[in-house]
C-alpha atoms as one frame of an Amber mdcrd trajectory, in Angstrom:
protein
   0.000   0.000   0.000   2.854   2.415   0.774   4.276   1.860  -2.698   0.939
   2.714  -4.285   0.581   5.934  -2.260   4.181   6.892  -3.097   3.474   6.324
  -6.795   0.351   8.501  -6.695   2.132  11.342  -4.896   5.231  11.283  -7.098
   3.415  11.085 -10.416   1.106  14.053  -9.788  -2.017  11.945 -10.112  -3.744
  13.736  -7.245  -3.501  17.093  -9.011  -4.690  15.573 -12.253  -7.656  13.922
 -10.547  -8.606  17.114  -8.720  -8.464  19.135 -11.921 -10.573  16.571 -13.744
 -13.205  16.405 -10.998 -13.430  20.174 -10.543 -13.612  20.705 -14.283 -16.493
  18.272 -14.583 -18.285  19.656 -11.547 -18.312  23.273 -12.675 -18.845  22.618
 -16.368 -22.645  22.832 -16.327 -22.715  25.930 -14.152 -20.186  27.728 -16.315
 -21.984  26.671 -19.494 -25.199  28.104 -18.105 -23.508  31.376 -17.166 -22.018
  31.710 -20.637 -25.187  30.659 -22.475 -27.746  32.487 -20.350 -25.869  35.624
 -19.264 -22.724  36.369 -21.262 -23.900  35.420 -24.768 -27.048  37.593 -24.716
 -25.066  40.573 -23.388 -22.370  40.208 -26.046 -25.096  39.747 -28.642 -26.655
  43.043 -27.565 -23.299  44.780 -27.788 -22.760  43.441 -31.306 -26.131  44.706
 -32.463 -29.211  42.828 -33.475 -27.732  39.319 -33.183 -29.709  38.565 -30.056
 -27.469  35.747 -28.888 -23.767  35.314 -29.583 -23.838  31.543 -30.076 -26.293
  31.940 -32.957 -24.073  34.351 -34.918 -22.831  33.024 -38.244 -21.328  34.036
 -41.555 -23.156  32.725 -44.618 -20.865  31.580 -47.454 -22.909  30.017 -50.207
 -24.781  27.080 -48.713 -22.488  26.884 -45.676 -22.754  28.664 -42.353 -19.606
  29.468 -40.417 -20.791  29.447 -36.810 -18.231  31.893 -35.463 -20.490  32.901
 -32.565 -20.715  29.333 -31.296 -16.931  29.041 -31.474 -16.439  32.244 -29.447
 -19.030  31.046 -26.931 -17.230  27.719 -26.510 -13.885  29.509 -26.105 -15.336
  31.746 -23.369 -16.747  28.645 -21.679 -13.325  26.958 -21.736 -11.490  30.004
 -20.362 -13.895  30.363 -17.436 -13.660  26.645 -16.567  -9.851  26.791 -16.733
  -9.789  29.809 -14.409 -12.160  28.171 -11.913 -10.047  25.001 -11.807  -6.795
  26.969 -11.478  -8.007  29.195  -8.660  -9.809  26.281  -6.981  -6.573  24.298
  -6.808  -4.599  27.345  -5.610  -7.123  28.412  -2.963  -7.503  24.900  -1.567
  -3.706  24.428  -1.798  -4.219  21.128  -3.583  -1.087  21.746  -5.625   0.928
  21.049  -2.446  -0.353  17.451  -2.199   1.962  16.129  -4.859   5.390  15.175
  -3.617   8.288  16.343  -5.755  11.003  13.821  -6.610
C-alpha cells in the first residue's frame, strides 16, 4: 500500500484527478452562465444578433458558426480559471510530492 501511495504522490495523479473532478463539476454551471448571461449581453453589444452563439457568416450554402466558437472559447477560459483558482485556494497543488 505504501508503494501505491508513493506512486500517486510522485506522479502528480492527485492534481490531475482534482483538476478533472473540478472541471467536470463546474462545467454545467459555467456553461449556463455563458449561455444564459454572457452570450445575450455580447449579442446586444454586437447589435441585433440577439445571442452570440447563434451568430454566423453565410458563405454560399455553408454557415460558419463563429459565434458558437467564441461562446465555446469563453466557456473553456472560465472553466480553466475556476479550476486553477480552486486548486490554488484549496492548496491542492501542495499534495503532490516532488522527486
